[in-house]
N, CA, C and O atoms as a Maestro MAE file, in Angstrom:
{
 s_m_m2io_version
 :::
 2.0.0
}

f_m_ct {
 s_m_title
 :::
 protein
 m_atom[296] {
  # First column is atom index #
  i_m_mmod_type
  r_m_x_coord
  r_m_y_coord
  r_m_z_coord
  i_m_residue_number
  s_m_chain_name
  s_m_pdb_residue_name
  s_m_pdb_atom_name
  i_m_atomic_number
  :::
  1 25 109.263 4.066 171.413 1 A "UNK " " N  " 7
  2 3 108.305 5.164 172.311 1 A "UNK " " CA " 6
  3 2 107.353 4.558 172.914 1 A "UNK " " C  " 6
  4 15 106.726 3.500 172.959 1 A "UNK " " O  " 8
  5 25 107.504 6.122 173.601 2 A "UNK " " N  " 7
  6 3 106.188 5.700 174.312 2 A "UNK " " CA " 6
  7 2 105.089 5.908 174.192 2 A "UNK " " C  " 6
  8 15 104.822 6.326 173.066 2 A "UNK " " O  " 8
  9 25 103.787 5.763 175.220 3 A "UNK " " N  " 7
  10 3 102.429 7.145 174.774 3 A "UNK " " CA " 6
  11 2 102.049 8.214 174.699 3 A "UNK " " C  " 6
  12 15 100.978 8.672 174.302 3 A "UNK " " O  " 8
  13 25 103.583 8.995 175.373 4 A "UNK " " N  " 7
  14 3 103.011 10.000 174.803 4 A "UNK " " CA " 6
  15 2 104.179 10.374 173.883 4 A "UNK " " C  " 6
  16 15 104.302 11.599 173.847 4 A "UNK " " O  " 8
  17 25 104.748 9.965 173.405 5 A "UNK " " N  " 7
  18 3 105.021 10.460 171.928 5 A "UNK " " CA " 6
  19 2 104.536 9.927 170.435 5 A "UNK " " C  " 6
  20 15 104.972 10.156 169.307 5 A "UNK " " O  " 8
  21 25 103.028 8.806 171.108 6 A "UNK " " N  " 7
  22 3 102.577 8.688 169.919 6 A "UNK " " CA " 6
  23 2 102.209 9.574 169.111 6 A "UNK " " C  " 6
  24 15 102.483 9.375 167.928 6 A "UNK " " O  " 8
  25 25 101.705 10.437 169.368 7 A "UNK " " N  " 7
  26 3 100.972 11.253 168.402 7 A "UNK " " CA " 6
  27 2 101.758 12.572 168.140 7 A "UNK " " C  " 6
  28 15 101.169 13.609 167.832 7 A "UNK " " O  " 8
  29 25 102.870 12.508 168.249 8 A "UNK " " N  " 7
  30 3 103.578 13.832 168.125 8 A "UNK " " CA " 6
  31 2 104.067 14.344 166.420 8 A "UNK " " C  " 6
  32 15 104.735 13.368 166.079 8 A "UNK " " O  " 8
  33 25 104.076 14.877 165.769 9 A "UNK " " N  " 7
  34 3 104.093 15.885 164.911 9 A "UNK " " CA " 6
  35 2 102.626 15.367 163.676 9 A "UNK " " C  " 6
  36 15 102.310 15.431 162.488 9 A "UNK " " O  " 8
  37 25 102.119 14.842 165.064 10 A "UNK " " N  " 7
  38 3 100.629 14.531 164.414 10 A "UNK " " CA " 6
  39 2 98.787 15.632 164.789 10 A "UNK " " C  " 6
  40 15 97.629 15.747 164.386 10 A "UNK " " O  " 8
  41 25 99.798 16.177 165.856 11 A "UNK " " N  " 7
  42 3 98.089 16.949 166.525 11 A "UNK " " CA " 6
  43 2 97.330 18.092 165.218 11 A "UNK " " C  " 6
  44 15 96.118 18.255 165.078 11 A "UNK " " O  " 8
  45 25 98.092 18.561 164.637 12 A "UNK " " N  " 7
  46 3 96.675 19.332 163.386 12 A "UNK " " CA " 6
  47 2 96.632 18.730 162.708 12 A "UNK " " C  " 6
  48 15 96.120 19.409 161.818 12 A "UNK " " O  " 8
  49 25 96.893 17.195 162.068 13 A "UNK " " N  " 7
  50 3 96.030 16.359 161.033 13 A "UNK " " CA " 6
  51 2 95.103 15.589 162.075 13 A "UNK " " C  " 6
  52 15 93.937 15.252 161.870 13 A "UNK " " O  " 8
  53 25 95.758 15.402 163.095 14 A "UNK " " N  " 7
  54 3 94.455 14.812 164.587 14 A "UNK " " CA " 6
  55 2 93.427 15.479 164.267 14 A "UNK " " C  " 6
  56 15 92.521 14.859 163.709 14 A "UNK " " O  " 8
  57 25 93.195 17.519 164.627 15 A "UNK " " N  " 7
  58 3 92.956 18.245 165.585 15 A "UNK " " CA " 6
  59 2 91.452 18.180 163.982 15 A "UNK " " C  " 6
  60 15 90.266 18.326 164.277 15 A "UNK " " O  " 8
  61 25 91.790 18.006 162.850 16 A "UNK " " N  " 7
  62 3 91.027 17.965 161.662 16 A "UNK " " CA " 6
  63 2 90.167 16.746 160.944 16 A "UNK " " C  " 6
  64 15 89.067 16.715 160.391 16 A "UNK " " O  " 8
  65 25 91.240 15.708 161.229 17 A "UNK " " N  " 7
  66 3 89.731 14.420 161.259 17 A "UNK " " CA " 6
  67 2 89.498 13.347 161.997 17 A "UNK " " C  " 6
  68 15 89.182 12.181 161.762 17 A "UNK " " O  " 8
  69 25 89.717 13.975 162.928 18 A "UNK " " N  " 7
  70 3 88.857 13.539 164.307 18 A "UNK " " CA " 6
  71 2 87.479 14.572 164.118 18 A "UNK " " C  " 6
  72 15 87.352 15.791 164.001 18 A "UNK " " O  " 8
  73 25 86.250 13.072 164.163 19 A "UNK " " N  " 7
  74 3 85.075 14.241 164.475 19 A "UNK " " CA " 6
  75 2 84.881 13.811 166.020 19 A "UNK " " C  " 6
  76 15 85.206 12.848 166.713 19 A "UNK " " O  " 8
  77 25 84.056 15.242 166.230 20 A "UNK " " N  " 7
  78 3 83.503 15.005 167.580 20 A "UNK " " CA " 6
  79 2 82.678 14.209 168.147 20 A "UNK " " C  " 6
  80 15 82.194 13.254 167.539 20 A "UNK " " O  " 8
  81 25 82.504 14.381 168.924 21 A "UNK " " N  " 7
  82 3 81.450 12.300 169.685 21 A "UNK " " CA " 6
  83 2 79.804 12.418 169.510 21 A "UNK " " C  " 6
  84 15 79.416 13.560 169.756 21 A "UNK " " O  " 8
  85 25 79.263 11.943 169.320 22 A "UNK " " N  " 7
  86 3 77.901 12.089 169.337 22 A "UNK " " CA " 6
  87 2 77.115 12.775 170.311 22 A "UNK " " C  " 6
  88 15 77.448 12.616 171.486 22 A "UNK " " O  " 8
  89 25 76.176 13.477 170.064 23 A "UNK " " N  " 7
  90 3 75.472 13.640 170.773 23 A "UNK " " CA " 6
  91 2 74.396 13.174 171.924 23 A "UNK " " C  " 6
  92 15 73.559 13.782 172.591 23 A "UNK " " O  " 8
  93 25 74.850 11.700 171.831 24 A "UNK " " N  " 7
  94 3 73.964 10.716 172.207 24 A "UNK " " CA " 6
  95 2 74.675 10.342 173.203 24 A "UNK " " C  " 6
  96 15 74.146 9.844 174.197 24 A "UNK " " O  " 8
  97 25 76.044 10.529 173.094 25 A "UNK " " N  " 7
  98 3 76.651 10.074 174.257 25 A "UNK " " CA " 6
  99 2 76.836 10.467 175.787 25 A "UNK " " C  " 6
  100 15 76.815 9.763 176.796 25 A "UNK " " O  " 8
  101 25 76.979 11.508 175.655 26 A "UNK " " N  " 7
  102 3 76.478 12.210 176.814 26 A "UNK " " CA " 6
  103 2 75.373 12.563 177.325 26 A "UNK " " C  " 6
  104 15 75.180 13.091 178.420 26 A "UNK " " O  " 8
  105 25 74.558 12.241 176.446 27 A "UNK " " N  " 7
  106 3 73.467 11.278 177.284 27 A "UNK " " CA " 6
  107 2 73.288 10.477 177.771 27 A "UNK " " C  " 6
  108 15 72.222 10.388 178.380 27 A "UNK " " O  " 8
  109 25 74.188 9.466 177.787 28 A "UNK " " N  " 7
  110 3 74.097 8.104 178.045 28 A "UNK " " CA " 6
  111 2 74.913 8.638 179.227 28 A "UNK " " C  " 6
  112 15 74.583 8.605 180.413 28 A "UNK " " O  " 8
  113 25 76.401 9.296 178.520 29 A "UNK " " N  " 7
  114 3 77.018 9.845 180.189 29 A "UNK " " CA " 6
  115 2 76.492 10.083 181.629 29 A "UNK " " C  " 6
  116 15 76.677 9.584 182.739 29 A "UNK " " O  " 8
  117 25 75.325 11.649 180.779 30 A "UNK " " N  " 7
  118 3 74.503 12.108 181.983 30 A "UNK " " CA " 6
  119 2 74.014 11.192 183.111 30 A "UNK " " C  " 6
  120 15 74.524 11.105 184.228 30 A "UNK " " O  " 8
  121 25 72.823 10.443 182.597 31 A "UNK " " N  " 7
  122 3 71.816 9.091 182.743 31 A "UNK " " CA " 6
  123 2 72.376 8.164 183.907 31 A "UNK " " C  " 6
  124 15 72.219 8.111 185.127 31 A "UNK " " O  " 8
  125 25 73.427 7.145 182.530 32 A "UNK " " N  " 7
  126 3 74.438 6.161 183.587 32 A "UNK " " CA " 6
  127 2 75.548 7.237 184.979 32 A "UNK " " C  " 6
  128 15 75.791 6.422 185.868 32 A "UNK " " O  " 8
  129 25 75.807 7.797 185.134 33 A "UNK " " N  " 7
  130 3 76.568 8.479 186.160 33 A "UNK " " CA " 6
  131 2 76.160 9.909 186.614 33 A "UNK " " C  " 6
  132 15 76.901 10.765 187.099 33 A "UNK " " O  " 8
  133 25 74.797 9.993 186.349 34 A "UNK " " N  " 7
  134 3 73.728 10.965 187.435 34 A "UNK " " CA " 6
  135 2 74.858 12.292 186.994 34 A "UNK " " C  " 6
  136 15 75.078 12.976 187.993 34 A "UNK " " O  " 8
  137 25 75.394 12.655 186.106 35 A "UNK " " N  " 7
  138 3 76.140 13.831 185.771 35 A "UNK " " CA " 6
  139 2 75.146 15.281 186.671 35 A "UNK " " C  " 6
  140 15 74.230 15.036 187.456 35 A "UNK " " O  " 8
  141 25 75.376 15.999 186.492 36 A "UNK " " N  " 7
  142 3 74.855 17.751 186.815 36 A "UNK " " CA " 6
  143 2 75.792 18.115 186.572 36 A "UNK " " C  " 6
  144 15 76.892 17.594 186.389 36 A "UNK " " O  " 8
  145 25 75.137 19.807 186.533 37 A "UNK " " N  " 7
  146 3 76.218 20.820 186.202 37 A "UNK " " CA " 6
  147 2 77.401 21.638 187.078 37 A "UNK " " C  " 6
  148 15 78.216 22.514 186.784 37 A "UNK " " O  " 8
  149 25 77.024 20.789 188.486 38 A "UNK " " N  " 7
  150 3 77.816 20.569 189.628 38 A "UNK " " CA " 6
  151 2 79.524 20.046 189.459 38 A "UNK " " C  " 6
  152 15 80.661 20.375 189.800 38 A "UNK " " O  " 8
  153 25 78.627 18.790 188.521 39 A "UNK " " N  " 7
  154 3 79.770 17.569 187.844 39 A "UNK " " CA " 6
  155 2 81.219 17.889 187.735 39 A "UNK " " C  " 6
  156 15 81.206 18.646 186.765 39 A "UNK " " O  " 8
  157 25 82.550 17.787 188.140 40 A "UNK " " N  " 7
  158 3 84.170 17.874 187.710 40 A "UNK " " CA " 6
  159 2 84.465 16.645 187.170 40 A "UNK " " C  " 6
  160 15 84.514 15.461 187.505 40 A "UNK " " O  " 8
  161 25 84.697 17.555 185.939 41 A "UNK " " N  " 7
  162 3 85.529 15.473 185.694 41 A "UNK " " CA " 6
  163 2 87.140 16.079 184.286 41 A "UNK " " C  " 6
  164 15 87.503 16.753 183.322 41 A "UNK " " O  " 8
  165 25 87.492 14.928 185.526 42 A "UNK " " N  " 7
  166 3 89.315 14.988 184.599 42 A "UNK " " CA " 6
  167 2 89.444 14.034 183.475 42 A "UNK " " C  " 6
  168 15 89.386 12.805 183.529 42 A "UNK " " O  " 8
  169 25 89.652 14.900 182.307 43 A "UNK " " N  " 7
  170 3 89.678 14.301 180.798 43 A "UNK " " CA " 6
  171 2 91.069 13.506 180.456 43 A "UNK " " C  " 6
  172 15 91.449 13.587 179.288 43 A "UNK " " O  " 8
  173 25 91.811 12.792 181.316 44 A "UNK " " N  " 7
  174 3 93.130 12.413 181.211 44 A "UNK " " CA " 6
  175 2 93.595 11.635 179.409 44 A "UNK " " C  " 6
  176 15 92.980 10.818 178.724 44 A "UNK " " O  " 8
  177 25 94.545 12.156 179.235 45 A "UNK " " N  " 7
  178 3 94.878 12.202 177.476 45 A "UNK " " CA " 6
  179 2 94.036 12.600 176.591 45 A "UNK " " C  " 6
  180 15 93.624 11.941 175.636 45 A "UNK " " O  " 8
  181 25 93.678 13.989 176.961 46 A "UNK " " N  " 7
  182 3 92.786 15.312 176.758 46 A "UNK " " CA " 6
  183 2 93.051 15.278 175.206 46 A "UNK " " C  " 6
  184 15 92.088 15.454 174.459 46 A "UNK " " O  " 8
  185 25 94.135 15.092 174.753 47 A "UNK " " N  " 7
  186 3 94.497 15.089 173.335 47 A "UNK " " CA " 6
  187 2 94.806 16.313 172.903 47 A "UNK " " C  " 6
  188 15 95.977 16.655 173.069 47 A "UNK " " O  " 8
  189 25 93.722 17.431 172.146 48 A "UNK " " N  " 7
  190 3 93.444 18.313 171.462 48 A "UNK " " CA " 6
  191 2 92.175 18.944 171.523 48 A "UNK " " C  " 6
  192 15 91.612 19.761 170.794 48 A "UNK " " O  " 8
  193 25 91.693 18.046 173.145 49 A "UNK " " N  " 7
  194 3 90.663 18.817 173.257 49 A "UNK " " CA " 6
  195 2 89.061 18.455 172.810 49 A "UNK " " C  " 6
  196 15 88.231 19.011 173.531 49 A "UNK " " O  " 8
  197 25 88.666 17.848 172.035 50 A "UNK " " N  " 7
  198 3 87.529 17.982 171.662 50 A "UNK " " CA " 6
  199 2 86.924 17.191 172.641 50 A "UNK " " C  " 6
  200 15 85.886 17.805 172.890 50 A "UNK " " O  " 8
  201 25 86.956 16.166 173.363 51 A "UNK " " N  " 7
  202 3 86.102 15.974 174.029 51 A "UNK " " CA " 6
  203 2 86.299 16.904 174.784 51 A "UNK " " C  " 6
  204 15 85.678 17.829 174.260 51 A "UNK " " O  " 8
  205 25 86.710 17.231 175.584 52 A "UNK " " N  " 7
  206 3 86.731 18.467 176.737 52 A "UNK " " CA " 6
  207 2 86.063 19.589 176.252 52 A "UNK " " C  " 6
  208 15 85.164 19.942 177.016 52 A "UNK " " O  " 8
  209 25 86.178 20.246 175.295 53 A "UNK " " N  " 7
  210 3 85.072 21.443 174.785 53 A "UNK " " CA " 6
  211 2 83.907 20.657 174.794 53 A "UNK " " C  " 6
  212 15 83.349 20.998 175.837 53 A "UNK " " O  " 8
  213 25 83.248 19.851 174.276 54 A "UNK " " N  " 7
  214 3 82.211 19.143 174.354 54 A "UNK " " CA " 6
  215 2 80.966 19.107 175.595 54 A "UNK " " C  " 6
  216 15 79.808 19.480 175.778 54 A "UNK " " O  " 8
  217 25 82.290 18.248 176.413 55 A "UNK " " N  " 7
  218 3 82.028 18.803 177.528 55 A "UNK " " CA " 6
  219 2 81.750 19.744 178.608 55 A "UNK " " C  " 6
  220 15 81.066 19.657 179.628 55 A "UNK " " O  " 8
  221 25 82.750 21.029 177.905 56 A "UNK " " N  " 7
  222 3 82.610 22.880 179.030 56 A "UNK " " CA " 6
  223 2 81.161 23.129 178.014 56 A "UNK " " C  " 6
  224 15 80.429 23.921 178.607 56 A "UNK " " O  " 8
  225 25 80.500 22.658 176.575 57 A "UNK " " N  " 7
  226 3 79.871 22.755 175.867 57 A "UNK " " CA " 6
  227 2 78.343 22.444 177.321 57 A "UNK " " C  " 6
  228 15 77.384 23.083 177.754 57 A "UNK " " O  " 8
  229 25 78.821 21.444 177.497 58 A "UNK " " N  " 7
  230 3 77.279 21.039 177.948 58 A "UNK " " CA " 6
  231 2 77.535 21.679 179.903 58 A "UNK " " C  " 6
  232 15 76.669 21.601 180.773 58 A "UNK " " O  " 8
  233 25 78.373 22.018 180.008 59 A "UNK " " N  " 7
  234 3 78.132 22.688 181.368 59 A "UNK " " CA " 6
  235 2 78.965 22.275 181.744 59 A "UNK " " C  " 6
  236 15 79.754 22.852 180.996 59 A "UNK " " O  " 8
  237 25 79.821 21.437 182.602 60 A "UNK " " N  " 7
  238 3 80.185 20.784 182.994 60 A "UNK " " CA " 6
  239 2 82.091 21.601 183.323 60 A "UNK " " C  " 6
  240 15 82.640 22.476 182.652 60 A "UNK " " O  " 8
  241 25 82.590 20.921 184.480 61 A "UNK " " N  " 7
  242 3 83.780 21.710 184.767 61 A "UNK " " CA " 6
  243 2 84.109 21.020 184.386 61 A "UNK " " C  " 6
  244 15 83.323 20.080 184.268 61 A "UNK " " O  " 8
  245 25 85.806 20.785 183.739 62 A "UNK " " N  " 7
  246 3 86.547 19.746 183.138 62 A "UNK " " CA " 6
  247 2 88.112 20.221 183.096 62 A "UNK " " C  " 6
  248 15 88.503 21.133 182.368 62 A "UNK " " O  " 8
  249 25 88.907 19.515 183.933 63 A "UNK " " N  " 7
  250 3 90.493 19.886 184.115 63 A "UNK " " CA " 6
  251 2 91.093 18.615 183.193 63 A "UNK " " C  " 6
  252 15 90.987 17.453 183.584 63 A "UNK " " O  " 8
  253 25 91.763 18.988 181.872 64 A "UNK " " N  " 7
  254 3 91.970 18.087 181.066 64 A "UNK " " CA " 6
  255 2 94.177 18.137 180.901 64 A "UNK " " C  " 6
  256 15 95.073 18.980 180.964 64 A "UNK " " O  " 8
  257 25 94.077 17.123 180.750 65 A "UNK " " N  " 7
  258 3 95.965 17.054 181.792 65 A "UNK " " CA " 6
  259 2 96.300 15.714 179.685 65 A "UNK " " C  " 6
  260 15 95.772 14.646 179.376 65 A "UNK " " O  " 8
  261 25 97.432 16.663 178.823 66 A "UNK " " N  " 7
  262 3 97.582 16.008 177.983 66 A "UNK " " CA " 6
  263 2 99.137 15.749 177.785 66 A "UNK " " C  " 6
  264 15 99.741 16.711 177.311 66 A "UNK " " O  " 8
  265 25 99.765 14.806 178.019 67 A "UNK " " N  " 7
  266 3 101.266 15.122 178.032 67 A "UNK " " CA " 6
  267 2 101.890 15.563 177.155 67 A "UNK " " C  " 6
  268 15 102.866 16.267 177.417 67 A "UNK " " O  " 8
  269 25 101.468 15.245 175.618 68 A "UNK " " N  " 7
  270 3 102.057 15.616 174.472 68 A "UNK " " CA " 6
  271 2 102.114 16.328 174.139 68 A "UNK " " C  " 6
  272 15 100.995 16.513 173.662 68 A "UNK " " O  " 8
  273 25 103.085 17.696 173.797 69 A "UNK " " N  " 7
  274 3 102.785 19.321 174.009 69 A "UNK " " CA " 6
  275 2 102.413 19.710 172.816 69 A "UNK " " C  " 6
  276 15 101.913 20.828 172.695 69 A "UNK " " O  " 8
  277 25 102.694 18.320 170.973 70 A "UNK " " N  " 7
  278 3 101.995 18.839 169.772 70 A "UNK " " CA " 6
  279 2 100.143 18.633 170.039 70 A "UNK " " C  " 6
  280 15 99.360 19.504 169.659 70 A "UNK " " O  " 8
  281 25 99.788 17.659 170.571 71 A "UNK " " N  " 7
  282 3 98.510 17.171 171.065 71 A "UNK " " CA " 6
  283 2 97.758 18.488 171.632 71 A "UNK " " C  " 6
  284 15 96.638 18.812 171.238 71 A "UNK " " O  " 8
  285 25 98.546 19.261 172.665 72 A "UNK " " N  " 7
  286 3 97.992 20.494 173.757 72 A "UNK " " CA " 6
  287 2 98.253 21.751 172.680 72 A "UNK " " C  " 6
  288 15 98.004 22.871 173.126 72 A "UNK " " O  " 8
  289 25 98.707 21.665 171.375 73 A "UNK " " N  " 7
  290 3 98.794 23.067 170.933 73 A "UNK " " CA " 6
  291 2 97.481 23.266 169.891 73 A "UNK " " C  " 6
  292 15 97.063 24.358 169.506 73 A "UNK " " O  " 8
  293 25 96.987 22.079 169.565 74 A "UNK " " N  " 7
  294 3 95.985 21.936 168.810 74 A "UNK " " CA " 6
  295 2 95.306 22.737 169.664 74 A "UNK " " C  " 6
  296 15 94.125 23.011 169.446 74 A "UNK " " O  " 8
  :::
 }
 m_bond[295] {
  # First column is bond index #
  i_m_from
  i_m_to
  i_m_order
  :::
  1 1 2 1
  2 2 3 1
  3 3 4 2
  4 3 5 1
  5 5 6 1
  6 6 7 1
  7 7 8 2
  8 7 9 1
  9 9 10 1
  10 10 11 1
  11 11 12 2
  12 11 13 1
  13 13 14 1
  14 14 15 1
  15 15 16 2
  16 15 17 1
  17 17 18 1
  18 18 19 1
  19 19 20 2
  20 19 21 1
  21 21 22 1
  22 22 23 1
  23 23 24 2
  24 23 25 1
  25 25 26 1
  26 26 27 1
  27 27 28 2
  28 27 29 1
  29 29 30 1
  30 30 31 1
  31 31 32 2
  32 31 33 1
  33 33 34 1
  34 34 35 1
  35 35 36 2
  36 35 37 1
  37 37 38 1
  38 38 39 1
  39 39 40 2
  40 39 41 1
  41 41 42 1
  42 42 43 1
  43 43 44 2
  44 43 45 1
  45 45 46 1
  46 46 47 1
  47 47 48 2
  48 47 49 1
  49 49 50 1
  50 50 51 1
  51 51 52 2
  52 51 53 1
  53 53 54 1
  54 54 55 1
  55 55 56 2
  56 55 57 1
  57 57 58 1
  58 58 59 1
  59 59 60 2
  60 59 61 1
  61 61 62 1
  62 62 63 1
  63 63 64 2
  64 63 65 1
  65 65 66 1
  66 66 67 1
  67 67 68 2
  68 67 69 1
  69 69 70 1
  70 70 71 1
  71 71 72 2
  72 71 73 1
  73 73 74 1
  74 74 75 1
  75 75 76 2
  76 75 77 1
  77 77 78 1
  78 78 79 1
  79 79 80 2
  80 79 81 1
  81 81 82 1
  82 82 83 1
  83 83 84 2
  84 83 85 1
  85 85 86 1
  86 86 87 1
  87 87 88 2
  88 87 89 1
  89 89 90 1
  90 90 91 1
  91 91 92 2
  92 91 93 1
  93 93 94 1
  94 94 95 1
  95 95 96 2
  96 95 97 1
  97 97 98 1
  98 98 99 1
  99 99 100 2
  100 99 101 1
  101 101 102 1
  102 102 103 1
  103 103 104 2
  104 103 105 1
  105 105 106 1
  106 106 107 1
  107 107 108 2
  108 107 109 1
  109 109 110 1
  110 110 111 1
  111 111 112 2
  112 111 113 1
  113 113 114 1
  114 114 115 1
  115 115 116 2
  116 115 117 1
  117 117 118 1
  118 118 119 1
  119 119 120 2
  120 119 121 1
  121 121 122 1
  122 122 123 1
  123 123 124 2
  124 123 125 1
  125 125 126 1
  126 126 127 1
  127 127 128 2
  128 127 129 1
  129 129 130 1
  130 130 131 1
  131 131 132 2
  132 131 133 1
  133 133 134 1
  134 134 135 1
  135 135 136 2
  136 135 137 1
  137 137 138 1
  138 138 139 1
  139 139 140 2
  140 139 141 1
  141 141 142 1
  142 142 143 1
  143 143 144 2
  144 143 145 1
  145 145 146 1
  146 146 147 1
  147 147 148 2
  148 147 149 1
  149 149 150 1
  150 150 151 1
  151 151 152 2
  152 151 153 1
  153 153 154 1
  154 154 155 1
  155 155 156 2
  156 155 157 1
  157 157 158 1
  158 158 159 1
  159 159 160 2
  160 159 161 1
  161 161 162 1
  162 162 163 1
  163 163 164 2
  164 163 165 1
  165 165 166 1
  166 166 167 1
  167 167 168 2
  168 167 169 1
  169 169 170 1
  170 170 171 1
  171 171 172 2
  172 171 173 1
  173 173 174 1
  174 174 175 1
  175 175 176 2
  176 175 177 1
  177 177 178 1
  178 178 179 1
  179 179 180 2
  180 179 181 1
  181 181 182 1
  182 182 183 1
  183 183 184 2
  184 183 185 1
  185 185 186 1
  186 186 187 1
  187 187 188 2
  188 187 189 1
  189 189 190 1
  190 190 191 1
  191 191 192 2
  192 191 193 1
  193 193 194 1
  194 194 195 1
  195 195 196 2
  196 195 197 1
  197 197 198 1
  198 198 199 1
  199 199 200 2
  200 199 201 1
  201 201 202 1
  202 202 203 1
  203 203 204 2
  204 203 205 1
  205 205 206 1
  206 206 207 1
  207 207 208 2
  208 207 209 1
  209 209 210 1
  210 210 211 1
  211 211 212 2
  212 211 213 1
  213 213 214 1
  214 214 215 1
  215 215 216 2
  216 215 217 1
  217 217 218 1
  218 218 219 1
  219 219 220 2
  220 219 221 1
  221 221 222 1
  222 222 223 1
  223 223 224 2
  224 223 225 1
  225 225 226 1
  226 226 227 1
  227 227 228 2
  228 227 229 1
  229 229 230 1
  230 230 231 1
  231 231 232 2
  232 231 233 1
  233 233 234 1
  234 234 235 1
  235 235 236 2
  236 235 237 1
  237 237 238 1
  238 238 239 1
  239 239 240 2
  240 239 241 1
  241 241 242 1
  242 242 243 1
  243 243 244 2
  244 243 245 1
  245 245 246 1
  246 246 247 1
  247 247 248 2
  248 247 249 1
  249 249 250 1
  250 250 251 1
  251 251 252 2
  252 251 253 1
  253 253 254 1
  254 254 255 1
  255 255 256 2
  256 255 257 1
  257 257 258 1
  258 258 259 1
  259 259 260 2
  260 259 261 1
  261 261 262 1
  262 262 263 1
  263 263 264 2
  264 263 265 1
  265 265 266 1
  266 266 267 1
  267 267 268 2
  268 267 269 1
  269 269 270 1
  270 270 271 1
  271 271 272 2
  272 271 273 1
  273 273 274 1
  274 274 275 1
  275 275 276 2
  276 275 277 1
  277 277 278 1
  278 278 279 1
  279 279 280 2
  280 279 281 1
  281 281 282 1
  282 282 283 1
  283 283 284 2
  284 283 285 1
  285 285 286 1
  286 286 287 1
  287 287 288 2
  288 287 289 1
  289 289 290 1
  290 290 291 1
  291 291 292 2
  292 291 293 1
  293 293 294 1
  294 294 295 1
  295 295 296 2
  :::
 }
}
């Protein structure tokens, strides 16, 4: 099995069980990477989009790429 198939059939449970990232992570990333509202971020392997949504909520421009169709459906 290749990595793109690892979560096939598991997208729904992953979306329900995976907690969101702690707000402190976004403060840390903003400080260490000098992120601004003009920052564009590529979320490669974005899964169900949990991190992507939180980045969007922070005001960043985000491109999300997820090769697994089951994960993208969530």
